[in-house]
Gaussian input, Z-matrix of N, CA and C with variables (Angstrom, degrees):
# hf/3-21g

backbone

0 1
 N
 C     1     B1
 C     2     B2     1     A1
 N     3     B3     2     A2     1     D1
 C     4     B4     3     A3     2     D2
 C     5     B5     4     A4     3     D3
 N     6     B6     5     A5     4     D4
 C     7     B7     6     A6     5     D5
 C     8     B8     7     A7     6     D6
 N     9     B9     8     A8     7     D7
 C    10    B10     9     A9     8     D8
 C    11    B11    10    A10     9     D9
 N    12    B12    11    A11    10    D10
 C    13    B13    12    A12    11    D11
 C    14    B14    13    A13    12    D12
 N    15    B15    14    A14    13    D13
 C    16    B16    15    A15    14    D14
 C    17    B17    16    A16    15    D15
 N    18    B18    17    A17    16    D16
 C    19    B19    18    A18    17    D17
 C    20    B20    19    A19    18    D18
 N    21    B21    20    A20    19    D19
 C    22    B22    21    A21    20    D20
 C    23    B23    22    A22    21    D21
 N    24    B24    23    A23    22    D22
 C    25    B25    24    A24    23    D23
 C    26    B26    25    A25    24    D24
 N    27    B27    26    A26    25    D25
 C    28    B28    27    A27    26    D26
 C    29    B29    28    A28    27    D27
 N    30    B30    29    A29    28    D28
 C    31    B31    30    A30    29    D29
 C    32    B32    31    A31    30    D30
 N    33    B33    32    A32    31    D31
 C    34    B34    33    A33    32    D32
 C    35    B35    34    A34    33    D33
 N    36    B36    35    A35    34    D34
 C    37    B37    36    A36    35    D35
 C    38    B38    37    A37    36    D36
 N    39    B39    38    A38    37    D37
 C    40    B40    39    A39    38    D38
 C    41    B41    40    A40    39    D39
 N    42    B42    41    A41    40    D40
 C    43    B43    42    A42    41    D41
 C    44    B44    43    A43    42    D42
 N    45    B45    44    A44    43    D43
 C    46    B46    45    A45    44    D44
 C    47    B47    46    A46    45    D45
 N    48    B48    47    A47    46    D46
 C    49    B49    48    A48    47    D47
 C    50    B50    49    A49    48    D48
 N    51    B51    50    A50    49    D49
 C    52    B52    51    A51    50    D50
 C    53    B53    52    A52    51    D51
 N    54    B54    53    A53    52    D52
 C    55    B55    54    A54    53    D53
 C    56    B56    55    A55    54    D54
 N    57    B57    56    A56    55    D55
 C    58    B58    57    A57    56    D56
 C    59    B59    58    A58    57    D57
 N    60    B60    59    A59    58    D58
 C    61    B61    60    A60    59    D59
 C    62    B62    61    A61    60    D60
 N    63    B63    62    A62    61    D61
 C    64    B64    63    A63    62    D62
 C    65    B65    64    A64    63    D63
 N    66    B66    65    A65    64    D64
 C    67    B67    66    A66    65    D65
 C    68    B68    67    A67    66    D66
 N    69    B69    68    A68    67    D67
 C    70    B70    69    A69    68    D68
 C    71    B71    70    A70    69    D69
 N    72    B72    71    A71    70    D70
 C    73    B73    72    A72    71    D71
 C    74    B74    73    A73    72    D72
 N    75    B75    74    A74    73    D73
 C    76    B76    75    A75    74    D74
 C    77    B77    76    A76    75    D75
 N    78    B78    77    A77    76    D76
 C    79    B79    78    A78    77    D77
 C    80    B80    79    A79    78    D78
 N    81    B81    80    A80    79    D79
 C    82    B82    81    A81    80    D80
 C    83    B83    82    A82    81    D81
 N    84    B84    83    A83    82    D82
 C    85    B85    84    A84    83    D83
 C    86    B86    85    A85    84    D84
 N    87    B87    86    A86    85    D85
 C    88    B88    87    A87    86    D86
 C    89    B89    88    A88    87    D87
 N    90    B90    89    A89    88    D88
 C    91    B91    90    A90    89    D89
 C    92    B92    91    A91    90    D90
 N    93    B93    92    A92    91    D91
 C    94    B94    93    A93    92    D92
 C    95    B95    94    A94    93    D93
 N    96    B96    95    A95    94    D94
 C    97    B97    96    A96    95    D95
 C    98    B98    97    A97    96    D96
 N    99    B99    98    A98    97    D97
 C   100   B100    99    A99    98    D98
 C   101   B101   100   A100    99    D99
 N   102   B102   101   A101   100   D100
 C   103   B103   102   A102   101   D101
 C   104   B104   103   A103   102   D102
 N   105   B105   104   A104   103   D103
 C   106   B106   105   A105   104   D104
 C   107   B107   106   A106   105   D105
 N   108   B108   107   A107   106   D106
 C   109   B109   108   A108   107   D107
 C   110   B110   109   A109   108   D108
 N   111   B111   110   A110   109   D109
 C   112   B112   111   A111   110   D110
 C   113   B113   112   A112   111   D111
 N   114   B114   113   A113   112   D112
 C   115   B115   114   A114   113   D113
 C   116   B116   115   A115   114   D114
 N   117   B117   116   A116   115   D115
 C   118   B118   117   A117   116   D116
 C   119   B119   118   A118   117   D117
 N   120   B120   119   A119   118   D118
 C   121   B121   120   A120   119   D119
 C   122   B122   121   A121   120   D120
 N   123   B123   122   A122   121   D121
 C   124   B124   123   A123   122   D122
 C   125   B125   124   A124   123   D123
 N   126   B126   125   A125   124   D124
 C   127   B127   126   A126   125   D125
 C   128   B128   127   A127   126   D126
 N   129   B129   128   A128   127   D127
 C   130   B130   129   A129   128   D128
 C   131   B131   130   A130   129   D129
 N   132   B132   131   A131   130   D130
 C   133   B133   132   A132   131   D131
 C   134   B134   133   A133   132   D132
 N   135   B135   134   A134   133   D133
 C   136   B136   135   A135   134   D134
 C   137   B137   136   A136   135   D135
 N   138   B138   137   A137   136   D136
 C   139   B139   138   A138   137   D137
 C   140   B140   139   A139   138   D138
 N   141   B141   140   A140   139   D139
 C   142   B142   141   A141   140   D140
 C   143   B143   142   A142   141   D141
 N   144   B144   143   A143   142   D142
 C   145   B145   144   A144   143   D143
 C   146   B146   145   A145   144   D144
 N   147   B147   146   A146   145   D145
 C   148   B148   147   A147   146   D146
 C   149   B149   148   A148   147   D147
 N   150   B150   149   A149   148   D148
 C   151   B151   150   A150   149   D149
 C   152   B152   151   A151   150   D150
 N   153   B153   152   A152   151   D151
 C   154   B154   153   A153   152   D152
 C   155   B155   154   A154   153   D153
 N   156   B156   155   A155   154   D154
 C   157   B157   156   A156   155   D155
 C   158   B158   157   A157   156   D156
 N   159   B159   158   A158   157   D157
 C   160   B160   159   A159   158   D158
 C   161   B161   160   A160   159   D159
 N   162   B162   161   A161   160   D160
 C   163   B163   162   A162   161   D161
 C   164   B164   163   A163   162   D162
 N   165   B165   164   A164   163   D163
 C   166   B166   165   A165   164   D164
 C   167   B167   166   A166   165   D165
 N   168   B168   167   A167   166   D166
 C   169   B169   168   A168   167   D167
 C   170   B170   169   A169   168   D168
 N   171   B171   170   A170   169   D169
 C   172   B172   171   A171   170   D170
 C   173   B173   172   A172   171   D171
 N   174   B174   173   A173   172   D172
 C   175   B175   174   A174   173   D173
 C   176   B176   175   A175   174   D174
 N   177   B177   176   A176   175   D175
 C   178   B178   177   A177   176   D176
 C   179   B179   178   A178   177   D177
 N   180   B180   179   A179   178   D178
 C   181   B181   180   A180   179   D179
 C   182   B182   181   A181   180   D180
 N   183   B183   182   A182   181   D181
 C   184   B184   183   A183   182   D182
 C   185   B185   184   A184   183   D183
 N   186   B186   185   A185   184   D184
 C   187   B187   186   A186   185   D185
 C   188   B188   187   A187   186   D186
 N   189   B189   188   A188   187   D187
 C   190   B190   189   A189   188   D188
 C   191   B191   190   A190   189   D189
 N   192   B192   191   A191   190   D190
 C   193   B193   192   A192   191   D191
 C   194   B194   193   A193   192   D192
 N   195   B195   194   A194   193   D193
 C   196   B196   195   A195   194   D194
 C   197   B197   196   A196   195   D195
 N   198   B198   197   A197   196   D196
 C   199   B199   198   A198   197   D197
 C   200   B200   199   A199   198   D198
 N   201   B201   200   A200   199   D199
 C   202   B202   201   A201   200   D200
 C   203   B203   202   A202   201   D201
 N   204   B204   203   A203   202   D202
 C   205   B205   204   A204   203   D203
 C   206   B206   205   A205   204   D204
 N   207   B207   206   A206   205   D205
 C   208   B208   207   A207   206   D206
 C   209   B209   208   A208   207   D207
 N   210   B210   209   A209   208   D208
 C   211   B211   210   A210   209   D209
 C   212   B212   211   A211   210   D210
 N   213   B213   212   A212   211   D211
 C   214   B214   213   A213   212   D212
 C   215   B215   214   A214   213   D213
 N   216   B216   215   A215   214   D214
 C   217   B217   216   A216   215   D215
 C   218   B218   217   A217   216   D216
 N   219   B219   218   A218   217   D217
 C   220   B220   219   A219   218   D218
 C   221   B221   220   A220   219   D219
 N   222   B222   221   A221   220   D220
 C   223   B223   222   A222   221   D221
 C   224   B224   223   A223   222   D222
 N   225   B225   224   A224   223   D223
 C   226   B226   225   A225   224   D224
 C   227   B227   226   A226   225   D225
 N   228   B228   227   A227   226   D226
 C   229   B229   228   A228   227   D227
 C   230   B230   229   A229   228   D228
 N   231   B231   230   A230   229   D229
 C   232   B232   231   A231   230   D230
 C   233   B233   232   A232   231   D231
 N   234   B234   233   A233   232   D232
 C   235   B235   234   A234   233   D233
 C   236   B236   235   A235   234   D234
 N   237   B237   236   A236   235   D235
 C   238   B238   237   A237   236   D236
 C   239   B239   238   A238   237   D237
 N   240   B240   239   A239   238   D238
 C   241   B241   240   A240   239   D239
 C   242   B242   241   A241   240   D240
 N   243   B243   242   A242   241   D241
 C   244   B244   243   A243   242   D242
 C   245   B245   244   A244   243   D243
 N   246   B246   245   A245   244   D244
 C   247   B247   246   A246   245   D245
 C   248   B248   247   A247   246   D246
 N   249   B249   248   A248   247   D247
 C   250   B250   249   A249   248   D248
 C   251   B251   250   A250   249   D249
 N   252   B252   251   A251   250   D250
 C   253   B253   252   A252   251   D251
 C   254   B254   253   A253   252   D252
 N   255   B255   254   A254   253   D253
 C   256   B256   255   A255   254   D254
 C   257   B257   256   A256   255   D255

   B1=1.4217
   B2=1.5351
   B3=1.3251
   B4=1.4566
   B5=1.5026
   B6=1.3098
   B7=1.4753
   B8=1.5330
   B9=1.3530
   B10=1.4549
   B11=1.5496
   B12=1.2677
   B13=1.5204
   B14=1.4952
   B15=1.3495
   B16=1.4456
   B17=1.5121
   B18=1.2991
   B19=1.4276
   B20=1.5805
   B21=1.3472
   B22=1.4617
   B23=1.4821
   B24=1.3354
   B25=1.4454
   B26=1.5338
   B27=1.3209
   B28=1.4410
   B29=1.5186
   B30=1.2902
   B31=1.5254
   B32=1.5243
   B33=1.3217
   B34=1.4634
   B35=1.5602
   B36=1.2856
   B37=1.4773
   B38=1.5113
   B39=1.3122
   B40=1.4520
   B41=1.5334
   B42=1.3359
   B43=1.4269
   B44=1.4932
   B45=1.3425
   B46=1.4665
   B47=1.5564
   B48=1.3453
   B49=1.4263
   B50=1.5484
   B51=1.2949
   B52=1.4501
   B53=1.4890
   B54=1.3366
   B55=1.4752
   B56=1.5448
   B57=1.3014
   B58=1.5205
   B59=1.5338
   B60=1.3404
   B61=1.4519
   B62=1.5421
   B63=1.2829
   B64=1.4674
   B65=1.4731
   B66=1.3224
   B67=1.4279
   B68=1.5423
   B69=1.3635
   B70=1.4443
   B71=1.5919
   B72=1.3002
   B73=1.4904
   B74=1.4822
   B75=1.3793
   B76=1.4500
   B77=1.5511
   B78=1.3250
   B79=1.4701
   B80=1.5479
   B81=1.3694
   B82=1.4208
   B83=1.5152
   B84=1.2880
   B85=1.4874
   B86=1.5221
   B87=1.3413
   B88=1.4406
   B89=1.5393
   B90=1.2926
   B91=1.4789
   B92=1.5100
   B93=1.2700
   B94=1.5322
   B95=1.5310
   B96=1.3793
   B97=1.4218
   B98=1.4868
   B99=1.3292
   B100=1.4774
   B101=1.5306
   B102=1.3471
   B103=1.4976
   B104=1.4833
   B105=1.3171
   B106=1.4609
   B107=1.5204
   B108=1.3628
   B109=1.4265
   B110=1.5553
   B111=1.3257
   B112=1.4852
   B113=1.4871
   B114=1.2973
   B115=1.4855
   B116=1.4883
   B117=1.3100
   B118=1.4283
   B119=1.5637
   B120=1.2994
   B121=1.4762
   B122=1.5135
   B123=1.3259
   B124=1.4678
   B125=1.4761
   B126=1.2997
   B127=1.4572
   B128=1.5480
   B129=1.2874
   B130=1.4717
   B131=1.4931
   B132=1.3753
   B133=1.5032
   B134=1.5622
   B135=1.3279
   B136=1.4191
   B137=1.5343
   B138=1.3174
   B139=1.4391
   B140=1.5380
   B141=1.3379
   B142=1.4388
   B143=1.5267
   B144=1.3086
   B145=1.4188
   B146=1.5502
   B147=1.3717
   B148=1.5203
   B149=1.5191
   B150=1.3355
   B151=1.4747
   B152=1.5453
   B153=1.2468
   B154=1.4924
   B155=1.5578
   B156=1.3323
   B157=1.4199
   B158=1.5387
   B159=1.3017
   B160=1.4381
   B161=1.5327
   B162=1.2809
   B163=1.4855
   B164=1.5096
   B165=1.3514
   B166=1.3863
   B167=1.5417
   B168=1.3419
   B169=1.4274
   B170=1.5359
   B171=1.3446
   B172=1.4403
   B173=1.5022
   B174=1.3388
   B175=1.4623
   B176=1.5069
   B177=1.3289
   B178=1.4446
   B179=1.5170
   B180=1.3227
   B181=1.4665
   B182=1.5121
   B183=1.3083
   B184=1.4930
   B185=1.4895
   B186=1.3110
   B187=1.4999
   B188=1.5498
   B189=1.2755
   B190=1.4816
   B191=1.5281
   B192=1.3053
   B193=1.4644
   B194=1.5548
   B195=1.2827
   B196=1.4496
   B197=1.5412
   B198=1.3288
   B199=1.4545
   B200=1.5086
   B201=1.3672
   B202=1.4874
   B203=1.4699
   B204=1.3323
   B205=1.5218
   B206=1.5440
   B207=1.3459
   B208=1.4541
   B209=1.4855
   B210=1.3782
   B211=1.4548
   B212=1.5489
   B213=1.3400
   B214=1.4115
   B215=1.5345
   B216=1.2958
   B217=1.4616
   B218=1.4952
   B219=1.3560
   B220=1.4274
   B221=1.4979
   B222=1.3475
   B223=1.5030
   B224=1.5336
   B225=1.3192
   B226=1.4787
   B227=1.4740
   B228=1.3407
   B229=1.4739
   B230=1.5734
   B231=1.3144
   B232=1.4510
   B233=1.5267
   B234=1.3235
   B235=1.4645
   B236=1.5225
   B237=1.3590
   B238=1.4216
   B239=1.5113
   B240=1.3362
   B241=1.4504
   B242=1.4803
   B243=1.3639
   B244=1.4651
   B245=1.5046
   B246=1.3371
   B247=1.5106
   B248=1.5045
   B249=1.3097
   B250=1.4296
   B251=1.5624
   B252=1.3065
   B253=1.4413
   B254=1.5020
   B255=1.3521
   B256=1.4300
   B257=1.5122
   A1=110.58
   A2=116.02
   A3=120.02
   A4=108.82
   A5=117.80
   A6=121.24
   A7=111.13
   A8=114.22
   A9=119.99
   A10=107.57
   A11=119.26
   A12=122.31
   A13=110.23
   A14=117.14
   A15=120.92
   A16=113.41
   A17=118.88
   A18=124.24
   A19=111.33
   A20=113.09
   A21=117.33
   A22=113.27
   A23=118.73
   A24=119.87
   A25=108.02
   A26=116.30
   A27=122.34
   A28=107.40
   A29=114.58
   A30=119.87
   A31=110.45
   A32=115.54
   A33=117.17
   A34=115.58
   A35=116.98
   A36=119.14
   A37=112.35
   A38=115.79
   A39=123.42
   A40=114.23
   A41=118.69
   A42=121.55
   A43=113.19
   A44=117.08
   A45=121.54
   A46=110.03
   A47=115.37
   A48=121.25
   A49=108.47
   A50=117.82
   A51=119.45
   A52=116.05
   A53=115.81
   A54=121.45
   A55=112.12
   A56=116.72
   A57=121.58
   A58=110.70
   A59=118.73
   A60=122.68
   A61=111.68
   A62=115.93
   A63=120.86
   A64=110.23
   A65=119.53
   A66=124.34
   A67=115.58
   A68=114.45
   A69=118.70
   A70=109.77
   A71=117.66
   A72=122.06
   A73=109.90
   A74=112.73
   A75=119.56
   A76=104.19
   A77=112.88
   A78=119.93
   A79=108.99
   A80=116.76
   A81=120.65
   A82=109.72
   A83=115.94
   A84=121.82
   A85=108.88
   A86=115.70
   A87=121.02
   A88=111.15
   A89=117.68
   A90=121.74
   A91=111.67
   A92=117.52
   A93=119.97
   A94=112.22
   A95=117.38
   A96=121.36
   A97=115.29
   A98=116.44
   A99=124.13
   A100=113.72
   A101=118.99
   A102=116.45
   A103=114.89
   A104=117.42
   A105=120.48
   A106=112.48
   A107=116.82
   A108=121.04
   A109=109.85
   A110=116.24
   A111=119.84
   A112=109.48
   A113=118.49
   A114=121.35
   A115=113.92
   A116=118.29
   A117=122.97
   A118=108.74
   A119=117.97
   A120=119.29
   A121=111.56
   A122=118.18
   A123=119.13
   A124=110.12
   A125=119.39
   A126=121.62
   A127=110.50
   A128=116.62
   A129=118.87
   A130=111.63
   A131=116.83
   A132=119.96
   A133=110.77
   A134=115.97
   A135=120.59
   A136=110.22
   A137=115.86
   A138=119.93
   A139=112.70
   A140=118.34
   A141=120.65
   A142=114.92
   A143=116.85
   A144=119.72
   A145=114.86
   A146=115.55
   A147=115.42
   A148=112.99
   A149=117.07
   A150=119.99
   A151=109.44
   A152=118.31
   A153=119.76
   A154=109.53
   A155=115.43
   A156=120.79
   A157=110.81
   A158=116.93
   A159=121.51
   A160=111.16
   A161=118.20
   A162=123.65
   A163=111.12
   A164=118.58
   A165=125.18
   A166=116.16
   A167=115.88
   A168=122.40
   A169=113.42
   A170=115.82
   A171=118.47
   A172=107.96
   A173=115.89
   A174=123.70
   A175=107.85
   A176=110.48
   A177=118.79
   A178=108.71
   A179=113.14
   A180=120.04
   A181=108.24
   A182=118.03
   A183=122.61
   A184=108.40
   A185=115.93
   A186=120.17
   A187=107.01
   A188=114.89
   A189=122.28
   A190=108.76
   A191=114.47
   A192=118.26
   A193=108.14
   A194=115.18
   A195=119.08
   A196=110.43
   A197=113.60
   A198=119.03
   A199=108.94
   A200=115.11
   A201=120.80
   A202=107.31
   A203=114.99
   A204=123.95
   A205=112.39
   A206=115.39
   A207=117.57
   A208=113.95
   A209=116.48
   A210=123.03
   A211=113.43
   A212=117.80
   A213=119.49
   A214=112.90
   A215=116.98
   A216=119.70
   A217=113.40
   A218=117.34
   A219=121.84
   A220=110.93
   A221=114.61
   A222=117.25
   A223=112.65
   A224=116.66
   A225=119.95
   A226=111.44
   A227=118.10
   A228=121.35
   A229=109.53
   A230=115.29
   A231=116.27
   A232=114.41
   A233=115.67
   A234=121.68
   A235=112.79
   A236=116.61
   A237=120.47
   A238=114.72
   A239=115.77
   A240=118.73
   A241=109.10
   A242=114.21
   A243=118.51
   A244=117.09
   A245=115.66
   A246=118.91
   A247=109.50
   A248=115.64
   A249=122.17
   A250=104.39
   A251=121.11
   A252=119.18
   A253=116.08
   A254=118.48
   A255=121.78
   A256=109.86
   D1=-46.78
   D2=-178.66
   D3=-62.18
   D4=-36.00
   D5=-179.40
   D6=-62.29
   D7=-40.81
   D8=-177.25
   D9=-68.90
   D10=-39.79
   D11=179.38
   D12=-65.33
   D13=-44.32
   D14=178.42
   D15=-62.12
   D16=-31.77
   D17=178.46
   D18=-60.22
   D19=-32.61
   D20=-175.85
   D21=-103.48
   D22=-1.16
   D23=-176.87
   D24=-75.25
   D25=137.05
   D26=-176.63
   D27=-117.44
   D28=122.40
   D29=-178.77
   D30=-120.47
   D31=14.85
   D32=-175.53
   D33=-89.26
   D34=-6.78
   D35=176.93
   D36=60.49
   D37=-131.98
   D38=-175.87
   D39=-63.34
   D40=-20.67
   D41=-179.57
   D42=-87.22
   D43=5.24
   D44=-177.33
   D45=-70.53
   D46=139.30
   D47=175.40
   D48=-144.46
   D49=121.59
   D50=-179.34
   D51=-57.41
   D52=-27.52
   D53=178.84
   D54=-62.85
   D55=-17.28
   D56=-178.03
   D57=-87.80
   D58=1.93
   D59=-177.21
   D60=-117.86
   D61=140.77
   D62=173.82
   D63=-71.55
   D64=118.47
   D65=-179.69
   D66=-93.99
   D67=5.08
   D68=-174.12
   D69=-97.23
   D70=21.19
   D71=-179.07
   D72=-59.31
   D73=139.80
   D74=175.26
   D75=-137.01
   D76=123.67
   D77=-173.66
   D78=-80.54
   D79=156.31
   D80=172.27
   D81=-95.44
   D82=12.12
   D83=178.49
   D84=-66.55
   D85=132.97
   D86=178.72
   D87=-80.36
   D88=143.11
   D89=-176.06
   D90=-58.06
   D91=-35.88
   D92=-178.81
   D93=-72.52
   D94=-19.69
   D95=175.85
   D96=-86.44
   D97=-18.56
   D98=-174.97
   D99=-55.15
   D100=-46.39
   D101=-179.62
   D102=-57.52
   D103=-40.54
   D104=-179.37
   D105=-71.05
   D106=-36.42
   D107=176.51
   D108=-66.68
   D109=-42.16
   D110=179.40
   D111=-62.97
   D112=-48.00
   D113=176.80
   D114=-54.37
   D115=-42.89
   D116=179.93
   D117=-66.67
   D118=-44.50
   D119=-179.63
   D120=-66.10
   D121=-38.62
   D122=177.06
   D123=-61.80
   D124=-44.45
   D125=179.72
   D126=-59.96
   D127=-39.79
   D128=178.84
   D129=-64.98
   D130=-43.55
   D131=-179.10
   D132=-68.40
   D133=-34.86
   D134=177.89
   D135=-60.67
   D136=-41.20
   D137=179.21
   D138=-73.27
   D139=-28.43
   D140=178.84
   D141=-85.38
   D142=-21.20
   D143=-174.52
   D144=-57.01
   D145=-45.20
   D146=177.40
   D147=-63.80
   D148=-28.60
   D149=178.13
   D150=-72.39
   D151=-40.73
   D152=176.58
   D153=-59.98
   D154=-44.73
   D155=-179.11
   D156=-62.57
   D157=-46.46
   D158=-175.59
   D159=-69.22
   D160=-34.32
   D161=-176.47
   D162=-75.03
   D163=-35.04
   D164=-179.05
   D165=54.85
   D166=26.19
   D167=176.34
   D168=-120.90
   D169=-24.07
   D170=-174.39
   D171=-124.09
   D172=159.73
   D173=178.39
   D174=-144.32
   D175=161.29
   D176=176.90
   D177=-113.25
   D178=120.59
   D179=-179.02
   D180=-113.19
   D181=122.40
   D182=178.74
   D183=-112.66
   D184=120.66
   D185=179.85
   D186=-104.53
   D187=139.28
   D188=173.94
   D189=-118.20
   D190=121.71
   D191=179.32
   D192=-124.82
   D193=134.95
   D194=177.48
   D195=178.90
   D196=160.05
   D197=177.02
   D198=-68.42
   D199=166.25
   D200=174.43
   D201=-55.84
   D202=142.79
   D203=178.01
   D204=61.14
   D205=28.79
   D206=177.81
   D207=-92.35
   D208=-2.00
   D209=175.76
   D210=98.36
   D211=19.45
   D212=-178.90
   D213=-62.78
   D214=-40.53
   D215=178.25
   D216=-56.77
   D217=-45.68
   D218=179.25
   D219=-67.38
   D220=-41.12
   D221=177.83
   D222=-62.29
   D223=-39.93
   D224=175.99
   D225=-63.11
   D226=-44.35
   D227=-178.11
   D228=-63.03
   D229=-43.88
   D230=178.27
   D231=-67.67
   D232=-43.41
   D233=-178.53
   D234=-62.99
   D235=-38.19
   D236=-176.94
   D237=-89.50
   D238=1.41
   D239=179.61
   D240=-63.31
   D241=131.34
   D242=-177.24
   D243=82.94
   D244=-2.55
   D245=-177.65
   D246=-109.87
   D247=161.00
   D248=173.37
   D249=-98.57
   D250=106.38
   D251=-175.25
   D252=-68.71
   D253=-3.58
   D254=175.21
   D255=-82.19

């Protein structure tokens, strides 16, 4: 799990460009494990969100990429549950 998170962590700041990243990533995560993984990640982000706000230097950007009808709306709803999207 940590390896998957580190693959998507961006530390480049203003020099970041999405075109420099491979967007064809496919996880080896099993579908039945996904709800537990998502729940764990949401808990981590909920804990970090006040720190991002207080620090005023860092932000969390979540990108969703997929074809039409690929489930992005549901994924966004689940991922942002318990978070303040602002």
